[in-house]
C-alpha positions in Angstrom: -2.8 -28.6 -22.3 -6.4 -27.8 -22.8 -8.4 -25.2 -24.7 -11.8 -24.3 -23.4 -14.1 -22.4 -25.7 -17.2 -22.3 -23.5 -17.5 -20.9 -20.0 -16.6 -23.5 -17.5 -16.4 -22.1 -13.9 -15.0 -25.4 -12.5 -12.0 -25.4 -14.9 -9.4 -24.9 -12.2 -10.8 -27.9 -10.4 -10.4 -30.0 -13.5 -6.8 -28.7 -13.9 -6.1 -29.8 -10.4 -7.7 -33.2 -11.0 -5.6 -33.9 -14.1 -2.3 -32.7 -12.5 -2.9 -34.8 -9.4 -3.8 -37.8 -11.5 -0.5 -37.4 -13.4 1.4 -36.9 -10.1 -0.1 -40.2 -8.8 0.9 -42.1 -11.9 4.5 -40.9 -11.5 4.9 -42.0 -7.8 5.9 -45.5 -7.1 4.9 -47.6 -4.1 7.4 -48.4 -1.4 10.5 -46.4 -0.7 10.6 -43.7 -3.2 12.4 -40.4 -3.6 10.0 -37.6 -4.6 13.0 -35.5 -5.7 13.2 -37.5 -8.9 9.8 -36.5 -10.1 9.6 -34.5 -13.3 7.8 -31.1 -13.2 4.1 -31.1 -14.2 2.7 -28.2 -16.2 -1.0 -27.7 -16.6 -1.8 -25.2 -19.4 -5.3 -23.9 -20.0 -6.2 -21.6 -22.8 -9.6 -20.2 -22.1 -11.9 -18.2 -24.4 -14.1 -17.0 -21.6 -13.1 -15.2 -18.4 -13.4 -17.6 -15.4 -11.3 -15.5 -13.0 -13.2 -12.1 -13.0 -11.3 -11.0 -9.9 -7.9 -11.2 -11.7 -6.9 -8.4 -14.1 -4.1 -10.2 -16.0 -4.9 -12.4 -19.0 -2.0 -14.7 -18.1 -1.5 -16.3 -14.7 1.1 -18.8 -13.5 0.4 -20.5 -10.2 2.5 -22.6 -7.9 2.2 -23.5 -4.2 2.9 -20.5 -2.0 2.2 -19.7 1.7 0.2 -16.8 3.0 3.1 -14.4 2.6 3.6 -15.3 -1.0 6.8 -17.3 -0.4 7.4 -20.3 -2.6 6.8 -23.6 -1.0 6.8 -25.9 -4.0 6.9 -25.5 -7.8 6.8 -29.1 -8.9 3.3 -28.5 -10.3 2.7 -25.3 -12.2 -0.7 -24.1 -13.5 -0.7 -21.7 -16.4 -3.9 -20.1 -17.6 -4.5 -17.7 -20.5 -7.9 -16.0 -20.7 -8.2 -14.7 -24.2 -11.2 -12.5 -23.3 -8.8 -10.4 -21.0 -6.1 -10.1 -23.7 -5.9 -6.6 -25.1 -3.1 -5.5 -27.4 -2.3 -2.5 -29.5 -2.8 -3.0 -33.2 0.2 -4.7 -34.8 1.8 -5.9 -31.6 0.3 -9.3 -31.9 2.5 -9.9 -35.0 5.5 -10.2 -32.7 3.8 -12.3 -30.0 2.3 -14.9 -32.3 3.3 -14.5 -35.9 1.3 -17.4 -37.4 -1.9 -16.1 -35.7 -1.2 -12.6 -37.0 -0.6 -13.9 -40.5 -3.9 -15.9 -40.4 -5.9 -12.8 -39.1 -4.5 -10.7 -42.0 -6.2 -13.0 -44.5 -9.6 -11.7 -43.3 -8.7 -8.0 -43.5 
């Protein structure tokens, strides 16, 4: 999990690097069954918008083919772009109660 406050256009490359590094540390040399590997989740919470072509604030990415069919979900990339997160007043209370409580201290 990583939180990125400044704009970093290569953030997805860094997420891939860390996930592949973790994958390589899990794989053993010799005869090995890849089916026993645990899932890897890379979570990035970003203050800036690094995916301007995507409308959603939250994206979950796995390996899919050109038709969108799932090929593998052993590694999952999750990004949350806070600059794209719009919510109606009061709805945040139910999504993240501690954050809502903290924000009320400043009202």
